[in-house]
N, C-alpha and C positions, 0 to 999 in steps of 0.2 A: 465391488460396486455393481449395482443391478442396471440392467438394460437401459432402462429410462433415464437414470442419473448420468450413466455415460453416455448417452446421446445428447443429452443435455449439456454437458461439460466439455464436447468435443471441440477440437481445434484444429487448425491445419498449421504446420510449421516445417519449413525447409523441404516442403512438399509431401510432408508425411502427415496421414490423418492420425491424430493423437486422441486418446480418450479422454485426457485431463491436460490443461493448460500449465499445470505445475511440474515443472522438470527439475531434476538434479542437476546443478552447476557444478563445474570442474570442482573436486575437492577430495580429500584422502579416503572418504567413505568408499568411493568406487574404486578402490584398490582391491577389494575383496570381491570376489564373485557370490559368495552369500549374499553380501550386502546388496548388488545389484540384483539378485532375485528376489528381496526382501521387499526393494524400491518398486519393483513391478508390482509384487503382489500387494503392496500398500496403496497401489492406484497411479503413481507418477506416470507421465505420460511419455517420458524418454529419460535419458540419463547421459550426460557428459563426464566422459572419465576424466580423471587426473591428467595434469598436462604431463607431455613429454618435453622437456628442455633441451635446446640444442646444447648447449653449455655441459649437460650431462652426456651427450654424444661425443661432444669435443673431450671430454676429461677422461673418455676412454681409449684416446689415442695417445701414442707415444709423443707425437709432435707438441702436444699441446702440456703433456707433462713435463718435457723438455723446456717449453717455454717458460712455464710457471717456475723452473726451477732457477733458468738464466735471469729471471727478473727478478728473484727474492732479494737481490740487493738494493733494489728500487723500491719494492714493497714488500716486505718480508711477512706482512699478513694477509697478503692477496689469497692464498689459497685456503684460508681459514672461512672466506665468503661463501665458498662451495661445499654444500653438504656432502656428506657421504653417500656413496650410491645407494648402499642397504639402509642408510638412514633415512632418506627421503623417498627415493623413488627406485623402480626399477630400470635398468638399462634398456637400451631401443629394442634388443631381440625380445626382453621380457614381456617390454609395453607391446611389440605387436603380437605375442602368443597371448597375451591379457586379452586383446582386443579380439581374438579368434575363440577364446573361451566364453567371453561376455556374450557375443553375438550368438554362439549356441546354446547359452544358459537362458535367454531371455528372448521374448517377442516385442518387446517395444524397441524403438531406435537406439542403437548406441553410436554416440558422436564423441570419435577422438578428439583430444587437445593437444595442439602444439605451439608451444611457445618458443619461437626462433628468431633469429636475427640476420641471416644472411641468406639471399636468395636460393643458393645451391642446397643449403641444409633444408629450407621449408619445402621445396619442389620435391627434393629426393625422398624425404621421409612421408609427405602427404601421399605420394605414389603406393609406397609401402603399407601405410595405414589403410588405404583403400584395397590393395592386394590382400591384407589381412580380414576384410569383413568389415569395417565399420562402414556405416550407413551414411554417415556425413563426418565432416571436420570441422571444428572450431579453431581458427586461428587467433592467438592470443597477441594482440599488438603491444605488448608490454616493452616499450622503447623509450627511455630517457634520453632526453637529448642533454649532455653536461658540456658540450664544446660551444662555446659563443659565438664560433664562425660558422656554425650550423644555421640557417634561416627556417622559419617555421614553414616556408613553402616548401624546403628541401626534405623537412621531415614528413610532410604529407605526401610528396611526389614519392618519395622513398617506400611510404607504407602502400599506397596506391599501386605502385609497380609490385612489390612483394605478391600483393593479392591477386592481381593479374597473373603473373607467374603461375601461382598455384593454381588458380580456378584453370587456367589452360592445361594444366599438366594432368588433370582428373576429371573424371567424370561425376562423382557424388558432390553433392550440394557443400557450399563452402560458407559457413559463418564468420564473421569477423568480430572480436572483441575489442572494444575500443575504450580508451579511458577519457574523460571529459574535457582534458587539457589541450584542445586544439582553438586556434585564434577564430576558425570560423567553421564550427561545428557540421552546420547544413551543408557547407561546401564541400567538405571532407566525406561526408555520407552520400553523397550525390555522385562524387568522384569513385568511391568504392562500390556504390550501386552500378554504375557505369563500367566499371572493372570486372563486374560479374558475381559479386557478392550476393549469395541467396538471402542472407539475413545480417543483422548488425545487433549485436548484444551490448546493451549498454547498463552499467559500466563497470570496467576494470577497477579493480581497488588497488590503488598503488601504496604498498606498504612503506612506511617511512621508518628508518632506523631510530633509535633513541640511544641516550648517553647513560653509561654507568659511571656516576661520578665518584665511585669508590676506587673503580679499577682505571678511569679515565679512557673507557673504549667505547667506541659505537657500536651498539649491539642491536641485534633484531629486535622488533617489535610488531607483535600481532594482536588484535582486538578483535574479535568477530563483529560482524555486522547487528545492528539494530535497525526498527523501523524508521527510525530518525533519518536514516540516508536515504529513504527512498524518494523525498521530492525531487532532488535533483535528476533521478531517473525519469520521474513521472514527467517533469518539465520538458526533456529534451525529446522523450517518447513521444508526447503530446503534438510538439514542434515540427518532428519527422513524420509522424503518421499521414499517410496520404498523398507524402509528397515525394515519395521515394518507392520504388517497386520491391525493394527487399523487405522482408518479414522483419518486425523488431521483438527483441526479446529484453526483459527487464531482469537486471540481476543486481543483488546487494541491496539487502534492506527488505527482502520479503519474508515475512515471518507469521503471517496470519491470513485468513481468508479475506478480511478487508483488504490487505495489502495487494492479494492476487486481483481484486475486483477492481482496484484503482488502476492496476497494470493495463487491465484490460480496457476499461473507459479511455485510457491515455491513449491506446492504440498498439498495444503489444499482442503479440500472438500467443505467448507463453511467457509465466513468470517463474524465474529460476532462483533455487536456493540450495545453499549449502549450511550456512550458520544455523539456521532452525533445526535443521537434521541432526547436526552435531550437538547443538543445545539440548535438544527434545528428544532426540532419538528418531528414527525412521517410522516409528509407530504414531508419530504426530499427524502424519500425514492424510490416515482416514479422517480425523477430526476436522481437518482443514478443508477436506471435499465434503463432509457433512455440511459444515457452516456455509460452505459455497453454494451448495445444492439449496439448503433452507433459506440462505438471503434471494437466491434468485426466484423460488417459490413464491416468498413474501411479497417480492416487488413486480412479479410476473413477469419476470424474463423467461422466454422459452428456450433459450441458448446461450452461450458465451458470445459466438458470432454476432448476435443482437447487440450486445452492448461494446463489443470493441470497436473503438475509435470515438465512440461517442461523447466523448469530452474533450476530444482533441483540438488543435489550433483550427482547423477547418470546420470545425461543429459547433463550436462553442457561439453563443451569441456575441459575445465581446471578446474577441481574440486579444484585447488590451490586457487582459487576465495574463497573458504569457510574456507581455512586453515591458517595457519602461514604466509605463504607466502604473504596472502593478507594485513596483518598487517603492514609488511615491505613495501609493495607496496602503501598502504595510506599514511603512513607517509612521504615517499619519494615524493609524488606527490604534498605535501603540501609546499609552500615557504613563508616564512613572506615576507609581503607587505613591500616595500622600499619606503621611500618618497624621492623624487627627490629633491635636493638642487638647 
């Protein structure tokens, strides 16, 4: 990337000056140091490492092994839902060593990713990740409430407290990766902002199981994202942009330069992608960057910062485009196709 283009595409996220607003989101490619080097060489602004799951940490302990064994009579399939450590991810010590190696290998920010569920686990491993050299931490709030006795307010309170505990335990910036299923997402976002989150990442993709009708089993089900998933992210990014202090990042549905531009205009500081890298290869990044620069030059944008938030809720002439009025407008704009006789 030449200096002029680099300056044009520069953005700021989590307190870091990035040369490009495209960031690799948490995914399997980041397991290999060579891939992380290639991501930097391709022009990505930063990389989020694959997640360390607290369940994996616990699975290494004899206590949980005994717990799973003793519960086998109640749920004989329970153990099958946890992947083999060697098949999915390295263990906690290996993950920390991976952070050290990645930090030594590249000059772009290396963001660790932690997917946990207990206060102790989050805080303990957040500290270890910082000590290992992570520039920042992304907390993946992948929490599914399956207990009808737990209220939405309790879920939100738990998430906010977890974030507060982690933020107070480390000095590195902390981003929070959220799902869209909060009853009042703006209020949750504000509470997380006040708890010290440096950024919110919108949105986590909740993978839903499927059914194998031949074996009559519940099986994992994974589809890579497409650009069709982007509008949900754009909507909420535009609604939150300018109304909280935390940076905003979009993840899920970012595949092209046009997708990145939309994210910026909604108010995001960065646009994260993994599916595009998996589908097209890391070598697709220079093309996306070139397309970004060419579009900006044609539209006479001097910088990414110039467009960030230009189409958010606070900036558009008609904010109703983001509210209920748009629902009625969309429905009324569609008419059924009538075949001529």
